[in-house]
C-alpha positions in Angstrom: 5.0 -4.4 -14.7 5.3 -1.3 -11.3 8.3 0.1 -13.1 9.0 3.2 -11.7 12.1 4.0 -14.1 12.8 7.4 -15.0 10.3 8.7 -12.0 11.4 11.1 -9.5 10.0 10.5 -5.8 9.8 12.5 -2.7 9.2 10.4 0.4 9.1 12.9 3.2 10.5 11.8 6.5 12.2 9.0 5.5 15.0 8.8 7.4 13.7 6.3 9.2 10.7 3.9 9.8 8.2 3.3 7.0 9.4 6.0 5.2 13.0 4.5 4.8 11.1 1.4 3.7 8.8 3.4 1.3 12.0 5.0 -0.3 14.1 1.8 -0.8 11.1 0.0 -2.3 10.5 3.0 -4.8 14.1 3.4 -5.3 14.0 -0.9 -5.8 11.3 -0.3 -8.5 13.4 2.0 -10.3 12.5 5.5 -9.6 14.8 8.0 -8.4 14.3 9.0 -4.3 14.8 12.2 -2.4 15.2 11.3 1.0 14.0 14.1 3.3 14.5 14.6 7.0 14.2 17.4 9.6 16.3 17.2 12.6 20.2 16.9 13.0 19.5 13.3 14.5 17.9 11.8 11.4 21.0 13.0 9.1 23.2 10.3 8.8 20.2 7.6 8.6 19.4 9.6 5.8 22.6 10.1 4.3 22.9 6.0 4.5 19.5 5.3 3.1 21.0 7.8 0.0 23.4 5.6 -0.2 21.7 2.4 -0.5 19.8 3.7 -3.0 22.3 4.9 -4.7 23.9 1.3 -4.6 21.1 0.3 -6.4 22.2 2.6 -9.5 19.5 4.9 -8.8 20.2 9.2 -8.1 19.3 9.9 -4.3 19.4 13.5 -3.2 18.6 14.5 0.5 17.2 17.2 1.4 16.5 18.6 5.0 13.4 20.6 5.5 10.4 20.6 8.1 6.8 19.7 6.2 5.3 21.8 8.8 7.3 25.1 7.4 6.2 26.6 4.2 9.5 28.0 3.6 10.9 25.0 4.3 8.8 23.6 1.7 9.4 25.9 -1.0 12.7 25.8 -0.4 13.2 21.9 -1.0 10.8 21.5 -4.5 13.1 24.1 -5.3 16.0 21.8 -4.5 14.2 18.9 -6.2 13.5 21.0 -8.8 17.5 22.5 -9.6 18.9 19.1 -8.8 15.9 16.2 -10.6 13.8 18.6 -12.6 11.1 18.0 -10.7 8.7 15.5 -8.8 6.5 12.9 -10.1 5.9 10.7 -7.2 5.0 12.4 -3.6 4.8 10.1 -0.6 3.4 12.4 2.6 4.9 10.2 4.8 6.2 12.5 7.5 4.3 12.1 10.7 4.7 12.4 14.7 2.7 11.1 17.5 3.0 11.5 21.0 1.5 9.1 23.7 -1.0 11.2 25.5 -5.0 11.3 26.0 -7.6 14.0 26.2 -6.6 14.4 29.8 -2.9 15.2 29.3 -3.3 16.4 26.0 -2.4 20.5 25.5 -3.4 23.1 23.2 0.3 23.3 22.1 1.3 19.5 21.4 -2.5 19.0 19.8 -0.7 22.0 17.3 2.0 20.5 16.9 0.2 17.3 15.9 -1.5 19.0 13.2 0.9 21.5 11.9 3.6 18.1 10.9 0.7 15.4 10.3 -1.7 17.5 8.1 -0.6 21.0 7.2 3.0 19.2 6.2 0.8 17.2 3.8 -1.2 20.4 2.2 2.3 22.4 1.6 4.4 19.4 0.1 1.0 19.2 -2.2 0.8 22.5 -2.7 3.9 23.1 -4.1 4.3 19.8 -5.8 1.1 19.8 -8.1 2.3 22.6 -10.1 5.1 20.3 -11.7 3.1 17.4 -11.9 0.1 19.6 -13.7 2.7 20.6 -16.5 3.5 16.7 -17.5 -0.3 15.7 -17.2 1.3 13.0 -14.7 1.8 12.2 -11.0 1.2 10.7 -8.2 0.2 11.9 -4.5 0.0 9.1 -1.4 -0.9 10.1 1.7 0.2 7.8 4.7 -2.5 7.6 6.8 -3.0 5.1 9.6 -5.7 2.7 10.5 -6.8 5.2 13.7 -8.4 7.3 10.8 -10.7 5.2 10.2 -11.9 3.4 13.8 -9.8 6.0 16.0 -7.0 5.1 18.3 -7.1 2.2 20.7 -5.1 4.0 23.6 -6.3 7.8 23.5 -4.4 9.7 21.1 -7.6 11.7 20.1 -4.7 13.9 18.3 -3.0 11.5 16.5 -6.4 10.0 15.0 -8.0 12.7 14.4 -4.9 13.9 11.7 -5.3 10.7 10.0 -8.7 10.8 9.4 -8.2 14.0 8.2 -5.8 12.8 5.5 -8.3 10.5 4.1 -11.1 13.0 3.5 -8.1 15.8 2.1 -7.1 12.8 -0.7 -10.9 12.4 -1.5 -11.2 15.9 -2.5 -8.0 16.5 -3.8 -7.9 13.6 -5.9 -11.8 15.0 -7.7 -9.7 18.8 -7.6 -6.7 17.1 -9.9 -8.4 13.8 -11.6 -8.3 15.8 -15.0 -4.5 16.6 -14.6 -3.4 13.1 -14.6 -2.7 13.2 -10.9 -4.2 10.5 -8.6 -4.0 11.3 -5.0 -4.3 8.2 -2.5 -4.0 7.3 1.0 -2.3 4.0 2.5 -3.5 3.5 6.2 -1.1 1.0 7.8 -2.0 -1.1 10.7 0.3 -2.2 13.3 4.0 -2.2 11.4 6.6 -2.4 13.6 8.7 0.7 14.0 10.8 2.4 16.5 8.0 4.9 17.4 5.5 1.9 17.4 8.1 0.0 19.7 8.1 3.3 22.0 4.1 3.2 22.4 3.6 -0.8 22.4 6.2 -2.4 23.8 8.5 0.5 26.4 5.5 2.1 27.8 3.2 -0.9 28.5 4.3 -4.0 27.3 0.9 -5.4 28.1 -0.1 -3.0 25.2 1.8 -5.1 22.8 -0.4 -8.7 23.5 -3.6 -7.1 23.2 -2.5 -5.3 20.2 -1.7 -8.9 18.5 -4.4 -10.7 19.7 -6.8 -8.5 17.8 -5.2 -9.0 14.5 -6.5 -11.9 12.7 -3.2 -13.1 11.1 -1.6 -12.8 14.8 1.1 -10.9 13.6 2.7 -7.3 13.2 3.3 -6.2 9.3 6.6 -5.3 8.5 7.6 -1.8 7.1 8.0 -2.9 3.4 4.2 -4.3 3.2 3.4 -0.6 3.2 6.3 0.1 0.7 5.0 -2.6 -2.0 1.9 -1.0 -1.8 3.5 2.2 -2.1 4.8 1.3 -5.5 1.5 0.1 -6.4 0.0 3.5 -6.4 2.9 5.3 -8.0 2.7 2.8 -11.0 1.3 3.5 -14.7 -0.8 0.2 -13.4 -2.9 1.8 -10.5 -3.9 5.0 -13.0 -7.5 4.4 -12.5 -7.2 4.1 -8.7 -7.7 7.5 -7.0 -9.9 8.9 -4.3 -8.8 5.7 -2.6 -7.5 4.4 1.3 -5.6 1.3 0.7 -5.8 -1.0 4.0 -2.7 -2.8 5.0 -3.3 -4.3 8.1 -3.6 -8.2 8.5 -7.2 -7.8 8.7 -7.4 -6.2 12.1 -10.0 -3.4 10.5 -12.1 -4.6 7.7 -14.5 -1.7 5.2 
């Protein structure tokens, strides 16, 4: 069950954080994994992740690219096509945030978040889908967020709006490619401790951490692997009848 052997996965923004865990979980389930990173500072952790995947006996390719750049995405997909023969599983994980509210947020910053979080997913889907259509099989997973469903807790309207848009994007795309053997779903993480979240909840204001944990019925944060396991399920044959859905992995902090 949940055997991804022979499948080729691309996890964008996978050098660190949730993407790193998703990539490892997919590899542990049998997939070969393309590790994507954007900045020079992420190259080393990306290479470390790729080595860990190879140590599992799976193939791994490290590809630099900004998902918000059409030129970079085209180059990235061409490299994957050449080295791996294409992509079966696309996890649009790459995303950025900043600790600003409407009073301190300017247009340039808003557009920067949109470029990565929303346009990046669009571009990766656009250039991955033709290969998936050829083989009549594909899995697309959008990494949304609790904030896309209930709004952000601390005023980050730029981030929350992109995450909400990802859910609508996934529903519409799911209908578009349903007859092509491609499913499109979202994962909506709750509060999972990553380096980025540590900056927001701990470094900027320690009281935010206590306030956040108090709102979670389980009274604890999630792990990055919780998200990885959800991705493995959505990428599997067992999830072939699941499309246009959003899987909440949040400890009960938001219940629909």
